[in-house]
C-alpha positions as CSV (number, residue, x, y, z in Angstrom):
1,F,0.0,0.0,0.2
2,L,3.1,2.3,0.1
3,P,3.0,5.2,0.3
4,F,-0.4,5.0,1.9
5,D,-1.3,3.3,5.0
6,Y,-3.4,-0.2,5.4
7,P,-7.0,0.5,4.8
8,R,-8.5,1.4,8.1
9,D,-11.2,-1.6,8.0
10,W,-8.3,-4.0,7.8
11,V,-7.2,-2.8,11.1
12,V,-10.2,-1.9,12.9
13,D,-12.6,-4.6,11.6
14,D,-10.6,-7.4,10.7
15,F,-7.7,-7.0,13.2
16,R,-5.0,-7.3,10.5
17,F,-1.9,-5.9,12.1
18,W,0.6,-6.6,9.2
19,A,4.1,-4.6,9.4
20,E,6.1,-5.5,6.4
21,Q,5.1,-2.4,4.7
22,Y,6.3,-0.2,7.7
23,L,9.4,-2.0,7.8
24,L,10.2,-1.5,4.3
25,Q,9.2,2.2,4.7
26,A,11.6,2.6,7.4
27,F,14.3,0.6,5.8
28,L,14.1,3.1,2.8
29,T,14.1,6.3,4.7
30,F,17.3,8.0,4.3
31,N,18.8,5.0,2.8
32,S,20.4,6.0,-0.4
33,E,21.9,2.6,-0.9
34,F,18.8,1.4,-2.6
35,Q,16.8,2.6,-5.4
36,V,13.1,2.0,-5.9
37,L,12.3,0.7,-9.3
38,M,8.4,0.3,-9.1
39,A,5.7,0.4,-6.6
40,N,2.7,-1.1,-8.2
41,N,0.2,0.3,-5.4
42,Y,1.4,3.9,-6.3
43,L,1.1,3.4,-10.0
44,N,-2.3,1.8,-9.7
45,H,-3.4,4.9,-7.6
46,Y,-2.0,7.5,-9.6
47,Y,-1.9,6.1,-13.0
48,R,-4.6,3.6,-13.0
49,E,-6.0,4.7,-16.9
50,D,-2.3,4.6,-18.1
51,L,-2.0,1.1,-16.7
52,K,-5.3,0.1,-18.2
53,S,-4.4,1.2,-21.6
54,A,-1.0,-0.6,-21.5
55,F,-2.6,-3.8,-19.7
56,P,-6.2,-4.3,-20.5
57,S,-6.8,-7.2,-18.4
58,L,-5.3,-5.5,-15.3
59,P,-7.2,-6.8,-12.3
60,S,-9.2,-4.3,-10.2
61,W,-7.2,-4.6,-7.0
62,G,-4.0,-3.4,-9.1
63,G,-1.1,-5.2,-7.2
64,G,1.0,-4.8,-4.5
65,S,4.5,-5.8,-5.6
66,F,7.4,-3.4,-4.8
67,W,10.6,-3.6,-6.8
68,M,13.9,-2.3,-5.7
69,R,17.7,-2.6,-6.1
70,R,20.8,-2.0,-4.3
71,R,22.8,0.7,-5.9
72,V,26.4,-0.3,-7.1
73,S,29.1,1.9,-5.8
74,K,32.3,2.7,-7.9
75,Q,34.1,1.2,-4.9
76,T,32.2,-2.2,-4.9
77,E,32.7,-2.4,-8.8
78,S,36.5,-2.2,-8.7
79,K,36.8,-4.9,-6.2
């Protein structure tokens, strides 16, 4: 759900207390070692129509994968 919180009814009504997205958010905060490549929930929220144009069979829930990679430093490359 990044950059958003979990849906309120998940927590209040269903007692779903997952924390992985908050751990991921904390991990990435001020962490320049990693680069975000794609956050499906973000794209679905802000670019839904563009996604539907590119992927006509896009499911209504949009997806939740989060793609990132570790940056390679010049120092690491020379080893």
